[in-house]
N, C-alpha and C positions, 0 to 999 in steps of 0.2 A: 419953371416956365414961364413966368413975370413978363406981362404984355403980351406973348401968344394970343393972338386969336383966331377963327376959324369963321366965315364964313358959311354958313349954309341954307338951303331950302331944305322946306318940310310943303307940302298942302300949298303950291304957289306962292307963300308967304315966305318971306325973309327974313330972317333970325341973325346976333351978332351974340356969339358966344365966350365969356370971357375965363381964362387959365390962372388961377394965382397960389401961388402958398399957400394953400391952409386943407384942413380935413374939416368933413362933414358927411353927418348922415343921412342918408334918403329913406329913411322908414324902414327898408329893408335889415335886419335881426345880424348884423358883422358886417355890413357894407362899411368899405373905407374907403373911398378914393384918395387914394396917396397923393395923384395932381395935384387934387381939390378941383374938381369943375363942381361948379355954381352956373346956372343956364335964370339971365334976367327973360325968360319969355315963354312960360311952358307951352306945350302943341298941346291943343285941350284935344283935340284929336284920340293921341294917345292914349292920354289921360283919361280920358270918356272908355274906350276900350279895354283898359286897364279896369276899374270898378266894374265895367260888363262880366271879365273876367270873376273878380272877385266876391261882385253882391248875385248875379244873377242868378234864379233858380231855377229857370229851364236848361238843361244839357243844351241845347241847340242854339240859344243864347251866347252860351259860354264859347260853345266851339266855332259862330262866325266870329266872336272878338277874338278866338284866338289864331284862328284862318286872316283876320287882317293882322295883327301884329307880326305874322311870318314876313306879307306882300309889305309890312314898311320894317323890316327890319335891317337888313339890307343896305338901306340906304338911310335907313335913320335910327345906324349901328348901337349909336351913345346914348341916344333917348329912350330905346327899345328898351337897349338892356339896364337902364339905370332904374325905369320907373315898370319895368313888368317881368323882370328874375323872379322873386319874390313869388308873383299870380304864379308863373310858369310852372315853378315847382312843387307849389301845392297843385296844380293841375297832374303834377306827376302825383303826387299822393293822393289825391283823393277821389280821379277819374278815373283808374285802370280798366273798368270794364268797357270802354270805347276809346276802341284803337286809333277814331281816326280823328279824335281832338290828342288827345297823347301823341301822335307823331304832327301833329301841327305845334303844339308846343316844345317837340325833340329839336324839331328843323328852325324852332325859331332862334333855339338856345346856341344852334348852329353857326347862324347866322352871326348872333351878338356876339360868341367869343372866337370864331372863325378866323383866320387875316387871310384866307380865298378867294381878297375879292377882283374884282378885274380890274385891269387897270385902266379903262376910261372912267371908272369909278374913282378911285385916287388919285388923287392933287398930290402934288411931288414933296407937299409944302405938309401933309399929312402923313409920313411914311413911317417914319417915326412914330407919331405919335395913333400909329392905327396897331403898330408892335404893340405896342406896352396898355392898349386898351384889350387889346386879347387876353394879352396875361395879366392882367386887372379882373379882367370878367373869369378869366380862371381862376385865377386866387381865393376870389369869391364864391364860385360855385363848392369846388374841394377845399372850403373852414368846416364844412359842415359833412364829416365823409359819409355819413349818410347819404348824402345827394349820391355822392359814387357806387355805393353800394345798391341805393334803388336804382340806380345805368343799368348797375348788373343783374340785375332781376330781367330787366322791361327788354334786355341782348335775349335772355332764354325766350322769349315771346317768336311764336314763328312768324307772325305776321308780317308782311314785307315790308305793310305802312308805319311796324313799329321797329322794327329789325334794326330794319335799314340804317332811317335816322339816328336811331340809338348808335349803333358801330359809326358811325360818320362822326355824331359827338364826343365820342371818347375816344375815336383817335385826334379829334381835335385838341383836347383836354393833353392829355400825351404830348402833341408837339410844344404847349405852350408851360406845363409845368410835371416833364416828365421824371422827374424823381419820385415828388412827392403822389404823385396817381400812382407809380407802379407799387409805392412802400401800401398806398389803399387798397390797392387790386391786392397783394399780396397774404397782408394780412386776412380781406377778409377769404367763408369761406367760402373753397369751392370755387376763388375768383380764376383763378385762372383756368379752368378745368373748364368753365362756361364760353368762356373765350374762344375755347380750340372745337366748341360743338361748333363753331364758323366754320369752318373748314370742310364740313362736312356736309354743310348747307347744297341741296343741288340748284339753291341760284344761285347763277355765276355771281351776279353783282354781287351782293352780297357777302359770296366766299371769295372775289376778290378783295374789296374793303376790308374783310376780316386779317386780309392776310398783310393789306399796309396797315391795319390795326395791331398784329403780333410783330411785325415790324417799330413799331413805336412803344412796346411794353418792352419790345427783349434786348431795349439798345443799352447795353454799358451794365447788365442787372445780372449777377449772374446764380442768384440764388433761378429767379422767374425764365429763366434759359434754360435750365437742367429740368424745372418740371416742362414747359413747354418740349423739350428733348423725349421726356421719360413719357407727355402725354399722344405719342406714336405720332410726331408730327412731320421726321426726316421720312415717314412711308406715305406720309399725305401728301408733303409738296414733290415731292420723288414723283408721285402720279401725277399730281395736277400738268408737271413740269412734262410727264411723256403722253399725258392726254390732247395736249395742247403744241403736242409738235418740237420737243428736243430744244434746238436752236432756232429751229425756222418756228421757233411757235411767235405769239407778240409779246407785250407789255405784262402779260400775267406771267410768264417765264421771269421775267427778269425781273418782275416783284417780289417771286419763290427765291430767286436767289440772291440775294437781298437779304432776306430772311432768314436762308439756311447759312449766310457769312456770319449772319448777328450770332447767331444760335453755336454755331462751330471755332469763329477766331478766338485766340487765346482763352478759352475753353473747354482745358482737357481732359476731363467727364466728358463732353456732349463727343468729344475725336473719339475718343477710348469707347463709347456707345456708338457710334458711328458707324467706326469700322469695325468691332462683333458685328453687329445689325447687318454685317457684308450689303452694306448701302455703296461702298467705294466700288462693287463689280454692278454697280445700275449705272454709273456715274458715263463705262464707256461710252454706250451708244449714242451722249451727246456730241460722240466726238470724230462722227463717221462721217461725214461731209467731201468724199474725195475729191478727184483733180476737174472734175466734170460742170459745178458749181463756174456759171459763168458770171453771172451775177450775186454781189451780197448786196444785201437792205443793208440799210444803219441798224436798225431794229437786230438782225440775224449779228451784223459783228458788232453790239453790245453784250445779248444776249452770251454768243461766245468767250466773249473776253470775260466774264462774268463766271461762267465758267471754269478756263481757266485761272480764277484768280483763288474759287471756290477749293481747285487741283491744289495750289499753291497755302493754301492755308491749312491746310490737313499734313502739307513736307516742310512746315516754315523750317528755318534755322532754328527759329525764339521758342517750338516746340524741346517738350522735354526727349530726348533724342533716341528712347526704348518707343516712346510714340510717335517718332515720324521714322527711325527703321521699319517699325509692324506697319505705318501704313504704304511706305514705300515699296517692299517685300508685294504687298497686298497690292496694288499698283501693279508688280511684273505679273503675277501669277493670273491674274485678270486679263490681262494684255492692255489696260488704261497706258503701260506707258509706250507698246509696241503702239500702239494710234498716234500718241503725240506724234512719232516721232513718223509717222506716214504725214502728217498738215506738215510738217517741220520741213522734210522733201516736199514739197507738193510747189507745181508750179505756181495756180493758182489761188494768193491768199494774199489778202490786204496785207498793209505794212505792218500794222498795228497789230493784228492776231501772231501773224509772223513774231511777231517783237517777244509778247508776253507767250507765244509758245514758247519758245526758243527758253526762256525765266520762270519758264515754268516745266520743264522736260531736265532741265541747269538741277532746279532742289530738290526734286523726281529722282537722282541718280547722284544728288551729292552724300559721298559720303557709307553709300552701298553696292561695296562689292560688286553683286548680281548685276545692277540695273548698268553700274559705271562697265564695265566686259559685255552688258548686249548693245548698251550703243558705242562702244569702239568696233563693234561688229557691224554695224547699219549704213549704209552707201547709200552715198545720191544715186537719182533714177540718169546717169549720166554715160556717153557711149567713149572713152572702156569707163565705168561704175570706180568714181571714188570714193572714200571714205567720209563721213556724215560730218568730224574733225578737220578735214583738210578742207572741204568747199566752206568752214561756219570761218574755219582761219583765214581763206581770202577773202568772206567778207570783212573781218576783222581790222588786216590790216587795208584794205581799198579805202582812200578817203572819198572817194567818192558816196558811197554811202554814208544814210543817214544816218547821224550821232548814237541816238537812242540802240537802233539797231547792232552799231556796233561796241559800246557796252553791255547788251544782252548776248553775245559774243561769249567778250570775255571773261563774264559771270559763269558761263556752261565750260569752259576752257577749265578755267580753274574751281569748279566745282565734280568736275570731270576726274582731278588731280587729286580733288582732298580728299585725304589718308587711302591711295589708290599706290601703290609702291610699283607694281606691274603698269599702269598706265606711264607712270613718271619714268621707267627703265624703256617704253616705249617712246615713249618721242623723244626723247634725249638719247635714244641711241638713234636718230634719223638724221642726228647731226656728226655722227661718229665719225672716222673713215672710213671705216670696214662696211657699211650700211648705207653710204651716199648710192644712190644709183647712176650708174657712170654711162647711162645711155642719154642720161636725160628726158628719157617718155615722161614723167611720171612727176610731178612734184608733190615733196614732203612735209608733215609737219618744221617740221625740223627748221626747213629752208625756208617758210615761208616766215618762220619768226626769225630766222635772220635777214631775210629783207625787211622786212616789216625796221628791226632792229637797228639798219642802219640809212632807212631812208632817207628825206627831205622835208616829208611829215612827219611833224611833234606828237600827235596823239598817236599813226601808226608806232613812234618811238616809245614811247608809254607805255601803248597796250602788249606789244611784245617784250619789251623785259618784265612787263607785268608778268607777261603767261610765264619767259623763263624763267621766274624764280619762282614761282609756282612749281614747275614740272622739279626746283631744287627742294623743296621746302621738308624738311626733316629728314634728309637724306645724305651723308655723308658718302657714301660708295657713289652718285651721280655727279659728286659736285665734285670729286678726284677723276669721275671720267668724262667729263668737260670742262675738265685744262686741258686735254687731247685737240679740241676742236682747232682746227685750225680754214683761215680763210685767206683765199689770192686776195688782194686790196686792187694792185693794177698787173699791166700782163711785163715779166721783167723783173717782179720782184719779189723778193721771197715769200712766203706766205709767214700771218703772226696769227698768234692765238687772236682765242676768241676773249681770253680776259687782255689782251694787251690792247685791241681793239676796243674795245671798252674806253679804253681807258684814253688813250687815242682821242676818241672823239669828246672824252671832257674837259681833254685839253685846251680841244678847242675853241671851247665860247660857244657852243653853241645854244637855243631856246632853253628854257629853264625847264618847260616842263618836260625837256629828251634828257637834261641834264639828272633834274629828280631821280627817272623813270630809270639809268644808269645807276644814280647812287642806288638807288634798292636795290636791285640786282645786284649790284657787288655785292650790299651788307648780308644780304642772303646768302649767299654765296660764300661770301668766305667767314662767315657766323658757325661755328663750331668744324672748320676742318683746317685744321694747320698747316696741308700741303695746301692747300690754294692760297690762304694769308704768304709764304713760303715764297710764294711764284710771285706773288703781288709785288714784294719786298724787291722780289730779284728787281724789278726794275728798276733802276737808281731814278727817274724823273716821279716817279710815283709819291713819295712822303714828302718831298719839296714845293711837291703841287701842291695838296690836301693842305698843309701847313700854313703857306700862301695862304689860300681860298680859308680857311680859318682866320688869319692874323689880321683882313685887315676890315675897315670900316666899310660897308655896302649898305646900301637901300634897305628898304623892309623887303621885296623882294627876292636877294641873293640874300638873306636870313633864311630863307630852308636853305637854299642849297651849302651855306655857310655850316648851320647845326646833324648835315647831313653826311657832310666829310667829317666836323666829327666826331661823330659816330662811326664812322670808316676808319677816323684812323686809331678812336678804342676800341675796335673789333682788332685790328691790325697789333695791339699792343696786347689783350687778352686774350687772345686765338693766338699769343704768339709760340712757339717752343724751342727759342734763341739758337736754331739751328745758322742761322747767319747773326756771324761776329759783327757786325754791323749796324743786327738790326732791332740786336737784342731788346729786349724790355725796359731795362734802364736806360739803356742808350736812348729810346724812343722819349722816355717821363723828363732827360735831362733838355732832348730837347721840346718838347711841349712848356716847359719851363723855362728856357731862353729863349723859343722866338714865341711863344702864341700866351701864356703863364695858364695855371691852374685852373684859376675859375674865372677868366676866360674862355679859356675849354668850356670848364662844367657851363655859363653862361651859353656860350652859341649850342653846347648840346641840346639846351633847354629852351631853345626854339623850335623846335618837332615837335615837344607835347604842347606845347603851349598858344600852336598854327589853328585857328580857327575849321580848316579844312583839314587837318588831323582827329581832331574833333565828330566830325560827320561820320571821318572816311571809319571812326572806330566802334559806329552806333550797330551797322548791320551789316553782311558778309557779302551784299548786289553789290556793285560799285553804280550810285544815281547821284550825278550829275548838272548841277541847271546848265550847262554853260561848257565846251569842253576846255577854257582854261580855270575851269575850279576841278580840273581832273587833279589830282597830282599822289594824293596817297591809298594807298591797298589796305584792305578789314585786315588781312595776313599779316600782313607790313608792323601793323602799327602793335600790335600784340608784339613781334618782333622787341618793338622798340620803348615801352613797356618790363620786356623782361629785361631788355641788357642799358639800358641808360642808370639805372642803378647800381649793376655790378659793375659797370662801365668807370661809372663815378671814383667806385670804390679804388677799384686798381689804379687808379692816374697816384694817390694820393700816399699806396702802399710802399714801403722798400722793400729793396732783392733780400731781405730777410724774411720778411713778411711774402713776399711771392715766392721765396724755398719752402719756406710750410705748408703755404699754401698748393703748391705743387707735387707736393706730399701727400698732402691731403684727398689732391685729387686721384693719381696713384692708389691714393690705399678704398676711396669711393670704389672707385673704376674696378679696386678687385673684390668688393663689395658688390658693389653692382653685379658683377661679371656669378660671383659667388649664387646671385640671390638669382638671377636670370637659368642657371644649373639648376636648381631647388624648383623654382618655377616650371621648366621645362617636366623635371620629373614629377609633379607634383600635378602637372597635367596630364603627362602621359598615366599617373596612376589613375586621373580623374577619366579619364576614358575609359582605362580600363574597368575600371569599378560603376562605371554605365555602361559596359560590355558585360558586362557581370550579373548587373542590378535587372538588365532585359532578359539576360537567359533563367536567371530565376525567376518571373516574370514569367516566363514564356511557360516553364517546369511547373510553376505553380498551376497558373491556368490551366495546364495538359491535366494537372492531380488532377486537380478538382475535377474537372470533361470525365477522367475515370473514376472517379470516385460516383459521380453521377451515375455514369454509367452503370458501373459496378452494383448501386444500389437499388438504381433503376429493375438491372434483372432479378438481384435480388428477392423482389418486391412481386417481380413477375413469374419468378419461379416458385415464391409462397401461396402463390394466386392458384398458379396451375395445379399444387399439392393438394390446396384446400379445393378444389375444383373437382379434382381424381379422387379423393377422399369422399367430398360428397354425390359422384357419380356414382360409389363403391358402395355406398349404404343405400344408394335407390335402387340399384343391382338388384343387392341383395333381397331387400322390399321387394323385387319384381320376381324374385326368384322363388317367393315362396306361394304366388299366384299364377307358376306356368309350372309344367313338365319337364323335363330335360328334354323329352326329344324336342320339344316346341326351340330350344334352346339353338338348334340346328338351325333354324329358318332367316338365322340374324346375316351367312354369309351372305356378300356381296360382290359387285363384278372386283372391287379390289384383295378380298380375303382370297378370290381366286390366286390376281396376280401372285399373291405371297406363294400360297400354295404351291404355283407354279416352278418360283423362281427357288422355292427350298428344292423340291424334287430334281431343279437342275443342277443346284449345289452335289446332294446327296450324289449324281450319277460321275459328279466331278470328283466325290468325296472317292467313289469307286472304282474308279479310273484308274487314281490314287493309289488305291489301294493295292487294286493288283500293278501296277506300274513298279509300285514299292518288294513286293513280293516277288516279281519276278526277280527284282535286281538282287533279292536276298537271296532269293533259289543260285541266283547265279554265285555270290560269296561262299553262301553255303558248300557249292561243287567245289570251289578255288578252293576253300576248307579243307576241303573232303581230300581232293586230290593234296593237299602240303601233306592231312594227314598218311593217307597213304607212302606219299615217302618216306615219310617221319619215321613212319611204324617199318617200311626194308632196310632203312637202313638201322634201328631197332633190333631187330631180327640179326642182321650183321654181328650187330655188340652187345652181344646178350651175356657176354663175359666181363664188356667194357660199360654197363648199366651201373652199375653205383659209383663210377669213375665220373659217367658227362650225365646227369639227369635234367641239364638245360632242356634238352629238347621235352623231356613229355609234363614238364611244366608249365611247357608256354602253350600244350596242345591242352593241359587240361586248361587254361585261361582261355583259350581260343571257346571251349567247350562251351565254360562257362557266361562268358559273352552271348554265343550262340542260343542257347537256355535261355537270354533276359532278350535278346529279340525278338525269341518267338512268344517269351510270355506276352510284351509290351503288341503283338502283332494280332496274338488272342484277344488282350483288353479293345483295340482298333477295331475288331471285327466287332465284340460284342457290341463298341457304341453304331457302329455302324447299324446293327441291328437291329439296337435301341429307336435310332434314328426310320429308319426301316418300317417298324412296328409302329410309329405316329404316325409315317406317312399315309401307310393302311387306314389309320382309324383319319385321317384327314379325307383320306379317303371317300369312307366311306359317310361319311358328314354330307361330302357334296354330291353323294347320289341322293343319299337322304336327303338333304336340302331338292335335290332337282325333286324329288317325286312327292313333296311336297309345296312346292311352291304356288302351288295355288293357294293354298290357305297365308300366303305372305304376307297380304294385303292387311291381314287385321294384326299382326304383330309389327309392323310398320314401323309403328314409331318407337321401340325400344331397341332400335338400328342403330342409335348412336350413341347409345350406352352400354351392349354391347362388343361397338365397336373396339372399345377401350381397353376393355376384356381382353381381346383378342390380339388387339395391336400389343399387348402385354404380353400372350404367349406366341407371339412373332420376334418379339426379344429375346425371349425365352431359345428358341429355336437361333436364330441369331447368336446368341451367346454361348449357346453348345456346339454353333459351327463353329465359332471362333474358338474354343479348344480346341479341335476337333484341330484346326488350321493349326494351333497352339502346339499338338500332339505328332503333327506332320512333321513339322520344323525341329520339336525333337528327335523322333526320325530319323530323319536328315542327317541331325548329328550321328547322333548310332551308327549311321553309312559309313561315314570319314572316320567317326572312328574306328571304326571297323574297316576301312581300305587303309588307313593307317596302318591296324593289327596288319594284314595281308601283307603289306611294303615288310613291315617288320618282319614280320615267318618269313620272306622268301628271304631277306638279309641273313636271316639265320641256316636260312638251309642252304645258302651259295657258304656260308662257315663252317656246318654240315660238312657241308660236301667237302671241303678242303678238310678236314679232319678224316674222314675215311678214308680220301687217298693217300693222308700221314698214316692210318692207321693199317692200309692195306699190307705190308712189312709184318704184322702185328697177326693179320690174319693169315698167313700165309701156316706156323706155326699152327693156328687153330683147326685151319682146315683138314691138319691130317685126322686130329684128336675127331672132329667127325666125320669124315669120313668111316675111319674105324666102330663110333655109335650105333653109326649109321647101317652099318652089316651087321653090328651085334642086335638091335630094332630087329631089322627083314628076321633074323635069326630068330630072336624072341616073338614072333609074330607066326612067324609058318609053325610052331612048335605049339604057338597059341590055338591058333584054328587048325591041329592036329589032333588036340583034346580037346576041338569042341567050344573052344574059349569063345565069343563074340568078336568083334572086332567092326566100329565102325566107321563106317566109308567118307566119314569126313576128315579123321586121323589118316585114313590112307591117302584122301586127295589130297591131305594137307600134308604128309609126310611127302607124299608123291612132287609134292609144288615145291616145297622144298631142297627136296631129290635132284629136281630139275636143276633148280633153281643152283642148288652147289656143285650138281656138274656145268653149268652154264660158267659160275663161277672159275672153276679149273680150266676148263675150254682159253677160257681169257685169259686168266693166266701162263699156260703154256702157248696160245699164240704169244 
């Protein structure tokens, strides 16, 4: 700065200051001004004020001197800074009890260090020097780190006159020497935490300047960014934005959004913390702008633009894929993506907001299948409704739309198709003959792309070619299907394929931008698709055109086209399946050797990666160009070039034998890949099954734990009840010693009477059932008696054959035994019923005695609860007896059923016996004669005995008479 001169005025006098290269110390420890400032005339007033600050014993004198320095510090910044800085720092250290003098000292230091001077106070030739002064004074101040620590302590003071100038001074220090001040604050104990308290200050001025301070503090320092984030900065900043009115707020909202960007940009830890804290959901109200906004203020546009940029920070393609994917899903689930699409389709939105919204939606859906599917379903509010994709493509191929808007739409289309085979198929299907709308009422995405591809606007050609290339990216099936697309060029001419039309436009010598776009499309189309290469080589004009373009020596503009032609020819060789005899790999290599030369071919191929525009496009996926003329390369295409450049270079120098070996290796690799794919599929299925089984195990385990907990609880409850019962039993035994047996009957209550009545009803039911069973038994006995009588009749007629046929008697004996068993069971049941009747009578007697002495029940009411347990136990015993009776009833029923079956068996045997009787009638004819003789003899003997006076029993006479009658009846029947 030798020879540099400045004129300045002070207190009405003019002085001359010279600057030259030297180093001078002005009495301040550590003060060294690099530019070497030397004053030829000192200002006496400033020196006197500094002496008063340093030597005065009265606080009022020092305060007035500091106030005077403050008033001079803006206009005479250099002089005050050089002479007063040491004294001002000393005031901050010693006079902390007086907030007024501290505030003046901080304001003076701020005026000296800050470069925020008003324009009218600056001269053009002083601008650079002013910047240098602020930086130099800051360096002097922070050379002693205790000064920054002291300033942090003062910022903690609640007094407005201390805190506010302290915040401004610290902000100015960070602006001048950011990294150094950041490091001092970072190592200071609780340094960042002290500054975070500024956001909670109820005074808006301090809070707002605190936001500006944190902006400077968090710039390019990940460690401080993390500390600020974990000090609940997100919550506080979002609260401030909400209080200020979101996008309708003022500049405070803008400052908060800038601070949020500092905290989140390129900081994966803070981004994850922001997502996990559910702060993404709180961003949705920011974008509720609607269509009724007639006017957009400049501040609102700025705020909304920053809000959109903050969303993009969370889903930037440069973030880790996992973090980006989780944020994209969170934005869909909370409705943020839907809100952005509403703004996208709104009618009254400024162009800058619309462009940024398109870019934001692009990155929210990029690579996320769920979000891409939703975006495909969005329709524009038109009549008839059209898909949002179609509306955006209409803007992209319209040359009257702004350039930045067309770039944004292209980026949105690329993001929609990124890793989205479903979306790629839907776009390509609109070009296929079977899906084209014959009526022409609606315009499809494929028709718009074809229209842009062959329009007269080179930018539309380039955008449409790149968009169509993204529809084919890494999708061999769609590359083959696109070969079916036929285009009608003119009336009367046959249609040509899309591939042929692209090569025709290339050969016509159109603009460079158009040819670059078409060559990128063809390279993407033919790569990794042998069928497309065969179709391309089938046209005999394509290879001569490419070789002619590569062999010529053209200018710099055409070098890029030459490099792309070399790349396309190399792809035609590398992915050639040798299905065309005239265009086999070896013949194409020989053609390159003869017409171009291998070295020349490799050199032309290298033109692509060496181009400046190629390097710019390779940096990030979003197409950002300063002008349409620079729009040459696509980001995804740069990846393809990087992948194929080395492969093609090696393929050009390979011999036919090496090609054969390479093909064999390729086949082996394909087989290996197929096997690996199969096993991957199996492993994936097994993983799914394992996950399902794990889920089932988890559910069963949780159910088991719940059941075990329930069982444990019930066991403890049962044990408690048992303990209570034992305790009551013991207490009841003690009470019975003090009360007579008659007083126990006083414990009957209404509930016990109901139990007794129920028992009576049950007894009546059992009696009725018992009578019914007895009736059934009597019926069975009558049936058995009839059978016995019939069997006895048969037995009397078969006395001679009793030894030969004993079956009937045996069955009769069995029936008699069963009858005796039934009778004994009935007797037992009758005994049980009599027992129940006796107990019932006892209970009734107890009831009557309880009614008789009901007057004295009040004295013993305290023992009711103890004896209720005993009565309930007795009721349980009665119920158990009733249950036993019911079981006996069931057994009786079973016996009756068995007796019924026995009766049926007897009836069957009766029929058999009747048959046997019929068979033995013939034998009985012979026996009848003998029986008649015996009867005559018996009657004669009876007469003789009567004559002799021997008494004869009447029953025998009756029985013999009955037998005689039966014999006579039998004889008559035989005679008949």
